[in-house]
mmCIF entry with sequence, helices, sheets and N, C-alpha, C, O atoms, coordinates in Angstrom:
data_MODEL
# 
_entry.id   MODEL 
# 
_entity.id                         1 
_entity.type                       polymer 
_entity.pdbx_number_of_molecules   1 
# 
_entity_poly.entity_id                      1 
_entity_poly.type                           'polypeptide(L)' 
_entity_poly.nstd_linkage                   no 
_entity_poly.nstd_monomer                   no 
_entity_poly.pdbx_seq_one_letter_code       MAEDKQKKDYCDAEDQKKVVEKMSDCDNASDNDKDRDECYTKVTKEDDGCMS 
_entity_poly.pdbx_seq_one_letter_code_can   MAEDKQKKDYCDAEDQKKVVEKMSDCDNASDNDKDRDECYTKVTKEDDGCMS 
_entity_poly.pdbx_strand_id                 A 
# 
loop_
_entity_poly_seq.entity_id 
_entity_poly_seq.num 
_entity_poly_seq.mon_id 
_entity_poly_seq.hetero 
1 1  MET n 
1 2  ALA n 
1 3  GLU n 
1 4  ASP n 
1 5  LYS n 
1 6  GLN n 
1 7  LYS n 
1 8  LYS n 
1 9  ASP n 
1 10 TYR n 
1 11 CYS n 
1 12 ASP n 
1 13 ALA n 
1 14 GLU n 
1 15 ASP n 
1 16 GLN n 
1 17 LYS n 
1 18 LYS n 
1 19 VAL n 
1 20 VAL n 
1 21 GLU n 
1 22 LYS n 
1 23 MET n 
1 24 SER n 
1 25 ASP n 
1 26 CYS n 
1 27 ASP n 
1 28 ASN n 
1 29 ALA n 
1 30 SER n 
1 31 ASP n 
1 32 ASN n 
1 33 ASP n 
1 34 LYS n 
1 35 ASP n 
1 36 ARG n 
1 37 ASP n 
1 38 GLU n 
1 39 CYS n 
1 40 TYR n 
1 41 THR n 
1 42 LYS n 
1 43 VAL n 
1 44 THR n 
1 45 LYS n 
1 46 GLU n 
1 47 ASP n 
1 48 ASP n 
1 49 GLY n 
1 50 CYS n 
1 51 MET n 
1 52 SER n 
# 
_struct_asym.id          A 
_struct_asym.entity_id   1 
# 
loop_
_struct_conf.conf_type_id 
_struct_conf.id 
_struct_conf.pdbx_PDB_helix_id 
_struct_conf.beg_label_comp_id 
_struct_conf.beg_label_asym_id 
_struct_conf.beg_label_seq_id 
_struct_conf.pdbx_beg_PDB_ins_code 
_struct_conf.end_label_comp_id 
_struct_conf.end_label_asym_id 
_struct_conf.end_label_seq_id 
_struct_conf.pdbx_end_PDB_ins_code 
_struct_conf.beg_auth_comp_id 
_struct_conf.beg_auth_asym_id 
_struct_conf.beg_auth_seq_id 
_struct_conf.end_auth_comp_id 
_struct_conf.end_auth_asym_id 
_struct_conf.end_auth_seq_id 
_struct_conf.pdbx_PDB_helix_class 
_struct_conf.details 
_struct_conf.pdbx_PDB_helix_length 
HELX_P HELX_P1 AA1 ALA A 13 ? ALA A 29 ? ALA A 13 ALA A 29 1 ? 17 
HELX_P HELX_P2 AA2 ASP A 33 ? GLU A 46 ? ASP A 33 GLU A 46 1 ? 14 
# 
_struct_conf_type.id          HELX_P 
_struct_conf_type.criteria    ? 
_struct_conf_type.reference   ? 
# 
loop_
_atom_site.group_PDB 
_atom_site.id 
_atom_site.type_symbol 
_atom_site.label_atom_id 
_atom_site.label_alt_id 
_atom_site.label_comp_id 
_atom_site.label_asym_id 
_atom_site.label_entity_id 
_atom_site.label_seq_id 
_atom_site.pdbx_PDB_ins_code 
_atom_site.Cartn_x 
_atom_site.Cartn_y 
_atom_site.Cartn_z 
_atom_site.occupancy 
_atom_site.B_iso_or_equiv 
_atom_site.pdbx_formal_charge 
_atom_site.auth_seq_id 
_atom_site.auth_comp_id 
_atom_site.auth_asym_id 
_atom_site.auth_atom_id 
_atom_site.pdbx_PDB_model_num 
ATOM 1   N N  . MET A 1 1  ? -8.773  -11.053 18.599 1.00 0.00 ? 1  MET A N  1 
ATOM 2   C CA . MET A 1 1  ? -8.210  -11.073 19.944 1.00 0.00 ? 1  MET A CA 1 
ATOM 3   C C  . MET A 1 1  ? -7.091  -12.105 20.032 1.00 0.00 ? 1  MET A C  1 
ATOM 4   O O  . MET A 1 1  ? -7.208  -13.198 19.477 1.00 0.00 ? 1  MET A O  1 
ATOM 5   N N  . ALA A 1 2  ? -6.035  -11.772 20.709 1.00 0.00 ? 2  ALA A N  1 
ATOM 6   C CA . ALA A 1 2  ? -4.889  -12.667 20.824 1.00 0.00 ? 2  ALA A CA 1 
ATOM 7   C C  . ALA A 1 2  ? -5.184  -13.774 21.825 1.00 0.00 ? 2  ALA A C  1 
ATOM 8   O O  . ALA A 1 2  ? -5.531  -13.520 22.979 1.00 0.00 ? 2  ALA A O  1 
ATOM 9   N N  . GLU A 1 3  ? -5.041  -14.990 21.361 1.00 0.00 ? 3  GLU A N  1 
ATOM 10  C CA . GLU A 1 3  ? -5.300  -16.131 22.234 1.00 0.00 ? 3  GLU A CA 1 
ATOM 11  C C  . GLU A 1 3  ? -4.074  -16.481 23.074 1.00 0.00 ? 3  GLU A C  1 
ATOM 12  O O  . GLU A 1 3  ? -4.149  -17.311 23.980 1.00 0.00 ? 3  GLU A O  1 
ATOM 13  N N  . ASP A 1 4  ? -2.955  -15.847 22.768 1.00 0.00 ? 4  ASP A N  1 
ATOM 14  C CA . ASP A 1 4  ? -1.718  -16.216 23.451 1.00 0.00 ? 4  ASP A CA 1 
ATOM 15  C C  . ASP A 1 4  ? -1.431  -15.344 24.666 1.00 0.00 ? 4  ASP A C  1 
ATOM 16  O O  . ASP A 1 4  ? -0.347  -15.424 25.244 1.00 0.00 ? 4  ASP A O  1 
ATOM 17  N N  . LYS A 1 5  ? -2.388  -14.517 25.054 1.00 0.00 ? 5  LYS A N  1 
ATOM 18  C CA . LYS A 1 5  ? -2.124  -13.677 26.217 1.00 0.00 ? 5  LYS A CA 1 
ATOM 19  C C  . LYS A 1 5  ? -2.040  -14.532 27.472 1.00 0.00 ? 5  LYS A C  1 
ATOM 20  O O  . LYS A 1 5  ? -2.702  -15.564 27.579 1.00 0.00 ? 5  LYS A O  1 
ATOM 21  N N  . GLN A 1 6  ? -1.238  -14.101 28.400 1.00 0.00 ? 6  GLN A N  1 
ATOM 22  C CA . GLN A 1 6  ? -1.005  -14.863 29.621 1.00 0.00 ? 6  GLN A CA 1 
ATOM 23  C C  . GLN A 1 6  ? -2.277  -14.966 30.451 1.00 0.00 ? 6  GLN A C  1 
ATOM 24  O O  . GLN A 1 6  ? -3.107  -14.057 30.473 1.00 0.00 ? 6  GLN A O  1 
ATOM 25  N N  . LYS A 1 7  ? -2.402  -16.096 31.130 1.00 0.00 ? 7  LYS A N  1 
ATOM 26  C CA . LYS A 1 7  ? -3.511  -16.241 32.068 1.00 0.00 ? 7  LYS A CA 1 
ATOM 27  C C  . LYS A 1 7  ? -3.258  -15.278 33.222 1.00 0.00 ? 7  LYS A C  1 
ATOM 28  O O  . LYS A 1 7  ? -2.136  -15.153 33.713 1.00 0.00 ? 7  LYS A O  1 
ATOM 29  N N  . LYS A 1 8  ? -4.313  -14.609 33.640 1.00 0.00 ? 8  LYS A N  1 
ATOM 30  C CA . LYS A 1 8  ? -4.158  -13.623 34.700 1.00 0.00 ? 8  LYS A CA 1 
ATOM 31  C C  . LYS A 1 8  ? -4.802  -14.118 35.983 1.00 0.00 ? 8  LYS A C  1 
ATOM 32  O O  . LYS A 1 8  ? -5.701  -14.960 35.961 1.00 0.00 ? 8  LYS A O  1 
ATOM 33  N N  . ASP A 1 9  ? -4.333  -13.587 37.089 1.00 0.00 ? 9  ASP A N  1 
ATOM 34  C CA . ASP A 1 9  ? -4.918  -13.916 38.384 1.00 0.00 ? 9  ASP A CA 1 
ATOM 35  C C  . ASP A 1 9  ? -5.993  -12.908 38.757 1.00 0.00 ? 9  ASP A C  1 
ATOM 36  O O  . ASP A 1 9  ? -6.589  -12.990 39.831 1.00 0.00 ? 9  ASP A O  1 
ATOM 37  N N  . TYR A 1 10 ? -6.234  -11.967 37.872 1.00 0.00 ? 10 TYR A N  1 
ATOM 38  C CA . TYR A 1 10 ? -7.194  -10.911 38.165 1.00 0.00 ? 10 TYR A CA 1 
ATOM 39  C C  . TYR A 1 10 ? -8.001  -10.627 36.909 1.00 0.00 ? 10 TYR A C  1 
ATOM 40  O O  . TYR A 1 10 ? -7.658  -11.088 35.820 1.00 0.00 ? 10 TYR A O  1 
ATOM 41  N N  . CYS A 1 11 ? -9.064  -9.872  37.069 1.00 0.00 ? 11 CYS A N  1 
ATOM 42  C CA . CYS A 1 11 ? -9.888  -9.483  35.934 1.00 0.00 ? 11 CYS A CA 1 
ATOM 43  C C  . CYS A 1 11 ? -9.736  -7.998  35.710 1.00 0.00 ? 11 CYS A C  1 
ATOM 44  O O  . CYS A 1 11 ? -9.777  -7.213  36.658 1.00 0.00 ? 11 CYS A O  1 
ATOM 45  N N  . ASP A 1 12 ? -9.561  -7.608  34.463 1.00 0.00 ? 12 ASP A N  1 
ATOM 46  C CA . ASP A 1 12 ? -9.637  -6.184  34.190 1.00 0.00 ? 12 ASP A CA 1 
ATOM 47  C C  . ASP A 1 12 ? -11.054 -5.869  33.724 1.00 0.00 ? 12 ASP A C  1 
ATOM 48  O O  . ASP A 1 12 ? -11.874 -6.772  33.565 1.00 0.00 ? 12 ASP A O  1 
ATOM 49  N N  . ALA A 1 13 ? -11.333 -4.617  33.509 1.00 0.00 ? 13 ALA A N  1 
ATOM 50  C CA . ALA A 1 13 ? -12.692 -4.201  33.166 1.00 0.00 ? 13 ALA A CA 1 
ATOM 51  C C  . ALA A 1 13 ? -13.167 -4.864  31.884 1.00 0.00 ? 13 ALA A C  1 
ATOM 52  O O  . ALA A 1 13 ? -14.345 -5.194  31.747 1.00 0.00 ? 13 ALA A O  1 
ATOM 53  N N  . GLU A 1 14 ? -12.254 -5.058  30.952 1.00 0.00 ? 14 GLU A N  1 
ATOM 54  C CA . GLU A 1 14 ? -12.609 -5.658  29.668 1.00 0.00 ? 14 GLU A CA 1 
ATOM 55  C C  . GLU A 1 14 ? -13.067 -7.102  29.861 1.00 0.00 ? 14 GLU A C  1 
ATOM 56  O O  . GLU A 1 14 ? -14.064 -7.525  29.277 1.00 0.00 ? 14 GLU A O  1 
ATOM 57  N N  . ASP A 1 15 ? -12.339 -7.852  30.676 1.00 0.00 ? 15 ASP A N  1 
ATOM 58  C CA . ASP A 1 15 ? -12.721 -9.240  30.976 1.00 0.00 ? 15 ASP A CA 1 
ATOM 59  C C  . ASP A 1 15 ? -14.097 -9.275  31.635 1.00 0.00 ? 15 ASP A C  1 
ATOM 60  O O  . ASP A 1 15 ? -14.958 -10.081 31.284 1.00 0.00 ? 15 ASP A O  1 
ATOM 61  N N  . GLN A 1 16 ? -14.273 -8.390  32.585 1.00 0.00 ? 16 GLN A N  1 
ATOM 62  C CA . GLN A 1 16 ? -15.513 -8.340  33.338 1.00 0.00 ? 16 GLN A CA 1 
ATOM 63  C C  . GLN A 1 16 ? -16.691 -8.075  32.406 1.00 0.00 ? 16 GLN A C  1 
ATOM 64  O O  . GLN A 1 16 ? -17.749 -8.693  32.523 1.00 0.00 ? 16 GLN A O  1 
ATOM 65  N N  . LYS A 1 17 ? -16.484 -7.152  31.488 1.00 0.00 ? 17 LYS A N  1 
ATOM 66  C CA . LYS A 1 17 ? -17.537 -6.777  30.543 1.00 0.00 ? 17 LYS A CA 1 
ATOM 67  C C  . LYS A 1 17 ? -17.930 -7.976  29.678 1.00 0.00 ? 17 LYS A C  1 
ATOM 68  O O  . LYS A 1 17 ? -19.112 -8.211  29.428 1.00 0.00 ? 17 LYS A O  1 
ATOM 69  N N  . LYS A 1 18 ? -16.932 -8.726  29.227 1.00 0.00 ? 18 LYS A N  1 
ATOM 70  C CA . LYS A 1 18 ? -17.199 -9.893  28.387 1.00 0.00 ? 18 LYS A CA 1 
ATOM 71  C C  . LYS A 1 18 ? -18.006 -10.940 29.143 1.00 0.00 ? 18 LYS A C  1 
ATOM 72  O O  . LYS A 1 18 ? -18.942 -11.527 28.600 1.00 0.00 ? 18 LYS A O  1 
ATOM 73  N N  . VAL A 1 19 ? -17.638 -11.170 30.395 1.00 0.00 ? 19 VAL A N  1 
ATOM 74  C CA . VAL A 1 19 ? -18.351 -12.154 31.205 1.00 0.00 ? 19 VAL A CA 1 
ATOM 75  C C  . VAL A 1 19 ? -19.806 -11.728 31.385 1.00 0.00 ? 19 VAL A C  1 
ATOM 76  O O  . VAL A 1 19 ? -20.723 -12.538 31.252 1.00 0.00 ? 19 VAL A O  1 
ATOM 77  N N  . VAL A 1 20 ? -20.002 -10.455 31.688 1.00 0.00 ? 20 VAL A N  1 
ATOM 78  C CA . VAL A 1 20 ? -21.361 -9.946  31.882 1.00 0.00 ? 20 VAL A CA 1 
ATOM 79  C C  . VAL A 1 20 ? -22.176 -10.095 30.603 1.00 0.00 ? 20 VAL A C  1 
ATOM 80  O O  . VAL A 1 20 ? -23.347 -10.472 30.649 1.00 0.00 ? 20 VAL A O  1 
ATOM 81  N N  . GLU A 1 21 ? -21.561 -9.800  29.472 1.00 0.00 ? 21 GLU A N  1 
ATOM 82  C CA . GLU A 1 21 ? -22.265 -9.936  28.191 1.00 0.00 ? 21 GLU A CA 1 
ATOM 83  C C  . GLU A 1 21 ? -22.647 -11.388 27.925 1.00 0.00 ? 21 GLU A C  1 
ATOM 84  O O  . GLU A 1 21 ? -23.757 -11.670 27.473 1.00 0.00 ? 21 GLU A O  1 
ATOM 85  N N  . LYS A 1 22 ? -21.725 -12.309 28.207 1.00 0.00 ? 22 LYS A N  1 
ATOM 86  C CA . LYS A 1 22 ? -22.025 -13.726 27.999 1.00 0.00 ? 22 LYS A CA 1 
ATOM 87  C C  . LYS A 1 22 ? -23.150 -14.184 28.913 1.00 0.00 ? 22 LYS A C  1 
ATOM 88  O O  . LYS A 1 22 ? -24.009 -14.967 28.506 1.00 0.00 ? 22 LYS A O  1 
ATOM 89  N N  . MET A 1 23 ? -23.145 -13.696 30.150 1.00 0.00 ? 23 MET A N  1 
ATOM 90  C CA . MET A 1 23 ? -24.201 -14.073 31.083 1.00 0.00 ? 23 MET A CA 1 
ATOM 91  C C  . MET A 1 23 ? -25.537 -13.501 30.633 1.00 0.00 ? 23 MET A C  1 
ATOM 92  O O  . MET A 1 23 ? -26.584 -14.121 30.822 1.00 0.00 ? 23 MET A O  1 
ATOM 93  N N  . SER A 1 24 ? -25.496 -12.340 30.049 1.00 0.00 ? 24 SER A N  1 
ATOM 94  C CA . SER A 1 24 ? -26.703 -11.738 29.497 1.00 0.00 ? 24 SER A CA 1 
ATOM 95  C C  . SER A 1 24 ? -27.242 -12.619 28.367 1.00 0.00 ? 24 SER A C  1 
ATOM 96  O O  . SER A 1 24 ? -28.449 -12.831 28.253 1.00 0.00 ? 24 SER A O  1 
ATOM 97  N N  . ASP A 1 25 ? -26.332 -13.126 27.537 1.00 0.00 ? 25 ASP A N  1 
ATOM 98  C CA . ASP A 1 25 ? -26.722 -14.059 26.477 1.00 0.00 ? 25 ASP A CA 1 
ATOM 99  C C  . ASP A 1 25 ? -27.351 -15.310 27.084 1.00 0.00 ? 25 ASP A C  1 
ATOM 100 O O  . ASP A 1 25 ? -28.322 -15.844 26.548 1.00 0.00 ? 25 ASP A O  1 
ATOM 101 N N  . CYS A 1 26 ? -26.800 -15.773 28.194 1.00 0.00 ? 26 CYS A N  1 
ATOM 102 C CA . CYS A 1 26 ? -27.361 -16.940 28.880 1.00 0.00 ? 26 CYS A CA 1 
ATOM 103 C C  . CYS A 1 26 ? -28.808 -16.667 29.268 1.00 0.00 ? 26 CYS A C  1 
ATOM 104 O O  . CYS A 1 26 ? -29.685 -17.506 29.066 1.00 0.00 ? 26 CYS A O  1 
ATOM 105 N N  . ASP A 1 27 ? -29.045 -15.492 29.826 1.00 0.00 ? 27 ASP A N  1 
ATOM 106 C CA . ASP A 1 27 ? -30.402 -15.133 30.238 1.00 0.00 ? 27 ASP A CA 1 
ATOM 107 C C  . ASP A 1 27 ? -31.358 -15.216 29.058 1.00 0.00 ? 27 ASP A C  1 
ATOM 108 O O  . ASP A 1 27 ? -32.466 -15.738 29.179 1.00 0.00 ? 27 ASP A O  1 
ATOM 109 N N  . ASN A 1 28 ? -30.923 -14.701 27.926 1.00 0.00 ? 28 ASN A N  1 
ATOM 110 C CA . ASN A 1 28 ? -31.782 -14.650 26.747 1.00 0.00 ? 28 ASN A CA 1 
ATOM 111 C C  . ASN A 1 28 ? -31.978 -16.021 26.107 1.00 0.00 ? 28 ASN A C  1 
ATOM 112 O O  . ASN A 1 28 ? -33.039 -16.299 25.549 1.00 0.00 ? 28 ASN A O  1 
ATOM 113 N N  . ALA A 1 29 ? -30.966 -16.874 26.184 1.00 0.00 ? 29 ALA A N  1 
ATOM 114 C CA . ALA A 1 29 ? -30.993 -18.145 25.470 1.00 0.00 ? 29 ALA A CA 1 
ATOM 115 C C  . ALA A 1 29 ? -31.626 -19.278 26.278 1.00 0.00 ? 29 ALA A C  1 
ATOM 116 O O  . ALA A 1 29 ? -31.972 -20.319 25.719 1.00 0.00 ? 29 ALA A O  1 
ATOM 117 N N  . SER A 1 30 ? -31.778 -19.083 27.581 1.00 0.00 ? 30 SER A N  1 
ATOM 118 C CA . SER A 1 30 ? -32.224 -20.175 28.441 1.00 0.00 ? 30 SER A CA 1 
ATOM 119 C C  . SER A 1 30 ? -33.732 -20.180 28.624 1.00 0.00 ? 30 SER A C  1 
ATOM 120 O O  . SER A 1 30 ? -34.370 -19.135 28.753 1.00 0.00 ? 30 SER A O  1 
ATOM 121 N N  . ASP A 1 31 ? -34.285 -21.390 28.631 1.00 0.00 ? 31 ASP A N  1 
ATOM 122 C CA . ASP A 1 31 ? -35.727 -21.541 28.811 1.00 0.00 ? 31 ASP A CA 1 
ATOM 123 C C  . ASP A 1 31 ? -36.110 -21.565 30.285 1.00 0.00 ? 31 ASP A C  1 
ATOM 124 O O  . ASP A 1 31 ? -37.234 -21.221 30.651 1.00 0.00 ? 31 ASP A O  1 
ATOM 125 N N  . ASN A 1 32 ? -35.165 -21.973 31.124 1.00 0.00 ? 32 ASN A N  1 
ATOM 126 C CA . ASN A 1 32 ? -35.478 -22.106 32.543 1.00 0.00 ? 32 ASN A CA 1 
ATOM 127 C C  . ASN A 1 32 ? -34.222 -21.891 33.383 1.00 0.00 ? 32 ASN A C  1 
ATOM 128 O O  . ASN A 1 32 ? -33.131 -21.707 32.844 1.00 0.00 ? 32 ASN A O  1 
ATOM 129 N N  . ASP A 1 33 ? -34.381 -21.915 34.701 1.00 0.00 ? 33 ASP A N  1 
ATOM 130 C CA . ASP A 1 33 ? -33.265 -21.646 35.602 1.00 0.00 ? 33 ASP A CA 1 
ATOM 131 C C  . ASP A 1 33 ? -32.138 -22.656 35.453 1.00 0.00 ? 33 ASP A C  1 
ATOM 132 O O  . ASP A 1 33 ? -30.963 -22.302 35.547 1.00 0.00 ? 33 ASP A O  1 
ATOM 133 N N  . LYS A 1 34 ? -32.498 -23.917 35.221 1.00 0.00 ? 34 LYS A N  1 
ATOM 134 C CA . LYS A 1 34 ? -31.476 -24.953 35.089 1.00 0.00 ? 34 LYS A CA 1 
ATOM 135 C C  . LYS A 1 34 ? -30.581 -24.673 33.885 1.00 0.00 ? 34 LYS A C  1 
ATOM 136 O O  . LYS A 1 34 ? -29.356 -24.740 33.986 1.00 0.00 ? 34 LYS A O  1 
ATOM 137 N N  . ASP A 1 35 ? -31.195 -24.360 32.752 1.00 0.00 ? 35 ASP A N  1 
ATOM 138 C CA . ASP A 1 35 ? -30.414 -24.024 31.558 1.00 0.00 ? 35 ASP A CA 1 
ATOM 139 C C  . ASP A 1 35 ? -29.512 -22.824 31.817 1.00 0.00 ? 35 ASP A C  1 
ATOM 140 O O  . ASP A 1 35 ? -28.344 -22.810 31.429 1.00 0.00 ? 35 ASP A O  1 
ATOM 141 N N  . ARG A 1 36 ? -30.074 -21.825 32.477 1.00 0.00 ? 36 ARG A N  1 
ATOM 142 C CA . ARG A 1 36 ? -29.316 -20.606 32.743 1.00 0.00 ? 36 ARG A CA 1 
ATOM 143 C C  . ARG A 1 36 ? -28.120 -20.903 33.649 1.00 0.00 ? 36 ARG A C  1 
ATOM 144 O O  . ARG A 1 36 ? -27.010 -20.436 33.394 1.00 0.00 ? 36 ARG A O  1 
ATOM 145 N N  . ASP A 1 37 ? -28.353 -21.677 34.698 1.00 0.00 ? 37 ASP A N  1 
ATOM 146 C CA . ASP A 1 37 ? -27.268 -22.009 35.619 1.00 0.00 ? 37 ASP A CA 1 
ATOM 147 C C  . ASP A 1 37 ? -26.156 -22.783 34.923 1.00 0.00 ? 37 ASP A C  1 
ATOM 148 O O  . ASP A 1 37 ? -24.975 -22.538 35.169 1.00 0.00 ? 37 ASP A O  1 
ATOM 149 N N  . GLU A 1 38 ? -26.537 -23.720 34.052 1.00 0.00 ? 38 GLU A N  1 
ATOM 150 C CA . GLU A 1 38 ? -25.529 -24.481 33.312 1.00 0.00 ? 38 GLU A CA 1 
ATOM 151 C C  . GLU A 1 38 ? -24.739 -23.560 32.394 1.00 0.00 ? 38 GLU A C  1 
ATOM 152 O O  . GLU A 1 38 ? -23.526 -23.705 32.249 1.00 0.00 ? 38 GLU A O  1 
ATOM 153 N N  . CYS A 1 39 ? -25.431 -22.622 31.784 1.00 0.00 ? 39 CYS A N  1 
ATOM 154 C CA . CYS A 1 39 ? -24.786 -21.660 30.896 1.00 0.00 ? 39 CYS A CA 1 
ATOM 155 C C  . CYS A 1 39 ? -23.818 -20.778 31.689 1.00 0.00 ? 39 CYS A C  1 
ATOM 156 O O  . CYS A 1 39 ? -22.694 -20.538 31.249 1.00 0.00 ? 39 CYS A O  1 
ATOM 157 N N  . TYR A 1 40 ? -24.253 -20.300 32.852 1.00 0.00 ? 40 TYR A N  1 
ATOM 158 C CA . TYR A 1 40 ? -23.386 -19.486 33.716 1.00 0.00 ? 40 TYR A CA 1 
ATOM 159 C C  . TYR A 1 40 ? -22.121 -20.255 34.089 1.00 0.00 ? 40 TYR A C  1 
ATOM 160 O O  . TYR A 1 40 ? -21.016 -19.714 34.054 1.00 0.00 ? 40 TYR A O  1 
ATOM 161 N N  . THR A 1 41 ? -22.300 -21.519 34.443 1.00 0.00 ? 41 THR A N  1 
ATOM 162 C CA . THR A 1 41 ? -21.167 -22.350 34.834 1.00 0.00 ? 41 THR A CA 1 
ATOM 163 C C  . THR A 1 41 ? -20.167 -22.454 33.693 1.00 0.00 ? 41 THR A C  1 
ATOM 164 O O  . THR A 1 41 ? -18.958 -22.351 33.899 1.00 0.00 ? 41 THR A O  1 
ATOM 165 N N  . LYS A 1 42 ? -20.687 -22.659 32.486 1.00 0.00 ? 42 LYS A N  1 
ATOM 166 C CA . LYS A 1 42 ? -19.837 -22.750 31.308 1.00 0.00 ? 42 LYS A CA 1 
ATOM 167 C C  . LYS A 1 42 ? -19.064 -21.441 31.093 1.00 0.00 ? 42 LYS A C  1 
ATOM 168 O O  . LYS A 1 42 ? -17.868 -21.459 30.802 1.00 0.00 ? 42 LYS A O  1 
ATOM 169 N N  . VAL A 1 43 ? -19.747 -20.334 31.236 1.00 0.00 ? 43 VAL A N  1 
ATOM 170 C CA . VAL A 1 43 ? -19.119 -19.023 31.052 1.00 0.00 ? 43 VAL A CA 1 
ATOM 171 C C  . VAL A 1 43 ? -17.984 -18.820 32.054 1.00 0.00 ? 43 VAL A C  1 
ATOM 172 O O  . VAL A 1 43 ? -16.886 -18.413 31.675 1.00 0.00 ? 43 VAL A O  1 
ATOM 173 N N  . THR A 1 44 ? -18.244 -19.099 33.318 1.00 0.00 ? 44 THR A N  1 
ATOM 174 C CA . THR A 1 44 ? -17.217 -18.861 34.329 1.00 0.00 ? 44 THR A CA 1 
ATOM 175 C C  . THR A 1 44 ? -16.044 -19.815 34.166 1.00 0.00 ? 44 THR A C  1 
ATOM 176 O O  . THR A 1 44 ? -14.905 -19.442 34.448 1.00 0.00 ? 44 THR A O  1 
ATOM 177 N N  . LYS A 1 45 ? -16.302 -21.052 33.712 1.00 0.00 ? 45 LYS A N  1 
ATOM 178 C CA . LYS A 1 45 ? -15.203 -21.981 33.448 1.00 0.00 ? 45 LYS A CA 1 
ATOM 179 C C  . LYS A 1 45 ? -14.344 -21.487 32.294 1.00 0.00 ? 45 LYS A C  1 
ATOM 180 O O  . LYS A 1 45 ? -13.116 -21.491 32.384 1.00 0.00 ? 45 LYS A O  1 
ATOM 181 N N  . GLU A 1 46 ? -14.983 -21.062 31.213 1.00 0.00 ? 46 GLU A N  1 
ATOM 182 C CA . GLU A 1 46 ? -14.249 -20.590 30.039 1.00 0.00 ? 46 GLU A CA 1 
ATOM 183 C C  . GLU A 1 46 ? -13.400 -19.373 30.363 1.00 0.00 ? 46 GLU A C  1 
ATOM 184 O O  . GLU A 1 46 ? -12.331 -19.176 29.785 1.00 0.00 ? 46 GLU A O  1 
ATOM 185 N N  . ASP A 1 47 ? -13.880 -18.566 31.284 1.00 0.00 ? 47 ASP A N  1 
ATOM 186 C CA . ASP A 1 47 ? -13.157 -17.358 31.648 1.00 0.00 ? 47 ASP A CA 1 
ATOM 187 C C  . ASP A 1 47 ? -12.305 -17.571 32.891 1.00 0.00 ? 47 ASP A C  1 
ATOM 188 O O  . ASP A 1 47 ? -11.933 -16.613 33.567 1.00 0.00 ? 47 ASP A O  1 
ATOM 189 N N  . ASP A 1 48 ? -11.998 -18.821 33.187 1.00 0.00 ? 48 ASP A N  1 
ATOM 190 C CA . ASP A 1 48 ? -11.132 -19.172 34.313 1.00 0.00 ? 48 ASP A CA 1 
ATOM 191 C C  . ASP A 1 48 ? -11.629 -18.606 35.633 1.00 0.00 ? 48 ASP A C  1 
ATOM 192 O O  . ASP A 1 48 ? -10.844 -18.177 36.480 1.00 0.00 ? 48 ASP A O  1 
ATOM 193 N N  . GLY A 1 49 ? -12.928 -18.614 35.790 1.00 0.00 ? 49 GLY A N  1 
ATOM 194 C CA . GLY A 1 49 ? -13.486 -18.127 37.046 1.00 0.00 ? 49 GLY A CA 1 
ATOM 195 C C  . GLY A 1 49 ? -13.217 -16.648 37.253 1.00 0.00 ? 49 GLY A C  1 
ATOM 196 O O  . GLY A 1 49 ? -13.133 -16.180 38.388 1.00 0.00 ? 49 GLY A O  1 
ATOM 197 N N  . CYS A 1 50 ? -13.085 -15.927 36.177 1.00 0.00 ? 50 CYS A N  1 
ATOM 198 C CA . CYS A 1 50 ? -12.762 -14.508 36.252 1.00 0.00 ? 50 CYS A CA 1 
ATOM 199 C C  . CYS A 1 50 ? -14.014 -13.722 36.625 1.00 0.00 ? 50 CYS A C  1 
ATOM 200 O O  . CYS A 1 50 ? -14.681 -13.144 35.768 1.00 0.00 ? 50 CYS A O  1 
ATOM 201 N N  . MET A 1 51 ? -14.313 -13.713 37.902 1.00 0.00 ? 51 MET A N  1 
ATOM 202 C CA . MET A 1 51 ? -15.494 -12.990 38.374 1.00 0.00 ? 51 MET A CA 1 
ATOM 203 C C  . MET A 1 51 ? -15.120 -12.142 39.577 1.00 0.00 ? 51 MET A C  1 
ATOM 204 O O  . MET A 1 51 ? -14.227 -12.493 40.348 1.00 0.00 ? 51 MET A O  1 
ATOM 205 N N  . SER A 1 52 ? -15.809 -11.033 39.725 1.00 0.00 ? 52 SER A N  1 
ATOM 206 C CA . SER A 1 52 ? -15.510 -10.182 40.880 1.00 0.00 ? 52 SER A CA 1 
ATOM 207 C C  . SER A 1 52 ? -16.386 -10.588 42.049 1.00 0.00 ? 52 SER A C  1 
ATOM 208 O O  . SER A 1 52 ? -16.294 -9.996  43.124 1.00 0.00 ? 52 SER A O  1 
# 
């Protein structure tokens, strides 16, 4: 994947899918709600808050 793509002000379906997949990983990897919430926060930060 190209890391040089421009930052967008919107999410396309591909971005959305990646975020959902990462959040799914958070669900599986977390022992409790606190871990999951921290993981979600990390995901949304990395994706520039790209959420619908």
